[in-house]
C-alpha positions in Angstrom: -52.8 91.6 25.1 -52.1 92.0 28.9 -49.0 90.9 30.6 -49.6 87.6 32.3 -47.8 84.3 33.0 -46.2 82.8 30.0 -46.3 86.0 27.9 -43.0 87.5 26.4 -42.6 91.1 27.4 -40.3 93.7 25.7 -39.5 96.6 27.9 -37.5 99.7 27.5 -35.9 100.6 30.7 -33.5 103.1 32.2 -31.8 101.9 35.4 -30.6 104.5 37.9 -29.5 104.6 41.5 -31.5 106.2 44.1 -29.9 109.7 43.3 -31.0 109.3 39.8 -27.4 108.7 38.4 -27.9 106.5 35.3 -26.4 103.0 35.6 -27.8 101.6 32.2 -29.7 103.1 29.5 -31.7 99.8 28.5 -30.5 99.7 24.9 -31.5 97.2 23.5 -34.7 96.6 25.5 -35.1 93.9 27.9 -37.1 90.8 26.7 -38.3 88.3 29.2 -40.7 85.6 29.8 -43.2 86.8 32.5 -44.4 84.6 35.1 -41.9 83.8 38.0 -39.0 82.3 35.8 -36.4 84.6 37.3 -35.7 86.2 34.1 -36.1 89.7 35.7 -36.6 91.0 39.2 -39.8 90.0 40.9 -40.6 93.7 41.7 -40.6 94.5 37.9 -42.7 91.6 37.2 -45.1 92.6 40.0 -45.3 96.1 38.6 -45.9 95.1 35.1 -48.4 92.2 35.6 -51.7 92.9 34.0 -50.3 95.8 32.0 -50.3 96.4 28.2 -48.4 97.9 25.5 -47.8 101.5 26.3 -47.9 101.3 30.0 -45.0 103.3 31.7 -43.9 103.6 35.3 -41.0 104.3 37.5 -40.3 102.1 40.4 -37.7 102.0 43.1 -36.4 98.5 44.2 -34.7 98.2 47.5 -31.5 96.0 48.0 -33.5 93.1 49.6 -35.7 93.0 46.5 -32.8 93.5 44.1 -29.3 92.1 44.4 -29.1 91.9 48.3 -27.0 93.9 50.7 -23.1 94.2 50.2 -21.3 91.3 52.0 -17.7 92.1 52.9 -17.2 88.3 53.4 -17.5 87.9 49.6 -14.2 89.9 49.2 -11.0 87.8 49.0 -7.4 88.3 48.4 -5.8 85.6 46.2 -2.3 85.0 44.9 -1.9 86.5 41.4 -0.4 83.3 39.9 -3.8 81.6 40.5 -5.4 83.8 37.8 -4.7 83.9 34.0 -2.6 86.7 32.5 -3.1 89.4 31.2 -5.1 90.5 34.2 -7.0 93.7 34.6 -9.2 95.4 36.9 -12.9 94.7 36.1 -12.3 91.1 34.7 -14.7 88.5 36.1 -14.1 84.8 37.0 -16.2 82.1 38.3 -15.2 80.7 41.7 -16.3 79.3 45.0 -16.9 81.4 48.1 -15.0 80.9 51.2 -16.5 79.8 54.6 -19.9 78.5 55.6 -21.9 80.1 52.6 -20.0 78.1 50.2 -22.7 75.6 49.6 -21.4 74.3 46.1 -22.9 77.4 44.4 -20.3 79.3 42.1 -20.2 82.9 42.2 -19.0 85.5 39.9 -15.9 87.4 41.2 -14.8 90.8 39.8 -11.1 91.9 40.1 -11.4 95.1 41.9 -7.6 95.7 42.7 -4.2 94.3 41.5 -1.0 94.4 43.7 2.4 92.9 42.9 1.6 89.4 43.7 -2.0 89.6 45.0 -5.4 90.2 43.4 -8.6 91.4 45.3 -11.7 89.6 44.1 -15.2 90.7 45.0 -18.0 88.1 44.9 -20.8 90.6 45.4 -23.0 91.6 42.5 -21.8 95.0 41.3 -25.3 96.4 42.4 -25.4 94.8 45.7 -26.3 97.3 48.6 -28.0 99.7 46.2 -31.6 101.0 46.0 -32.4 100.9 42.1 -34.7 103.0 40.2 -36.4 101.6 37.0 -38.2 103.7 34.5 -40.2 101.0 32.5 -42.1 101.3 29.3 -43.9 98.3 27.8 -43.1 98.1 24.0 -44.5 94.7 23.2 -46.4 91.7 24.7 -46.8 88.3 23.0 -47.7 84.8 23.9 -44.7 82.7 24.6 -44.1 79.6 22.5 -44.3 76.0 23.9 -40.6 75.8 23.7 -39.9 79.2 25.4 -42.1 77.9 28.4 -40.5 74.5 28.5 -37.1 76.2 28.5 -38.3 78.9 30.9 -36.7 81.8 28.8 -37.2 83.8 25.6 -35.6 82.5 22.4 -34.7 84.6 19.3 -34.0 88.2 19.1 -32.6 89.6 22.5 -33.4 86.2 24.1 -31.3 83.0 24.7 -29.9 81.1 21.8 -29.0 77.4 22.3 -25.7 76.4 21.0 -23.2 73.6 21.2 -20.2 75.7 21.9 -20.6 75.8 25.7 -17.6 73.8 26.7 -18.3 73.2 30.5 -15.2 71.8 32.1 -16.0 70.5 35.6 -12.6 69.3 36.2 -11.3 72.9 37.1 -11.3 72.1 40.8 -10.8 75.3 42.8 -9.1 77.3 40.1 -11.0 80.3 38.5 -12.6 79.9 35.2 -13.4 82.9 33.0 -17.1 83.4 32.7 -19.0 85.7 30.4 -21.3 88.1 32.3 -23.9 90.2 30.6 
């Protein structure tokens, strides 16, 4: 079966930077719904469209087609008492950006430094500003179920699971909420 819109694709991948330093070894493989559902980078979909099980390729994706350029305006310093304890470098929180780009779309901020009473938070994606190299190998292709197409993502193994434990609390105001990031 060829990869086309509304197929579920299983891809073994290795993600490296442009100097071939491994960032992620792709274990477990990526499983995504193909066809413009924003479940993977568009350049990966473009490369795999029309291919079949066994196809392998290496592509380089520039920042504009990956996670964008690094934006220094997305780095902010906050009072430590606004964030939960214990606090560690690398922790991530959902919050609103400052300034004109703050169009009600929350960002994930990563703690990059902690001083006595201040915390540095970076709202850039960790891979922003980087050219990325993907080694791709198609392991499986199947037709998506009607439910997967309706929900616009894969269900089951390595896919999304619907649960009722997602306690969204919209009353958090401008405080930071912890947010699981994969």
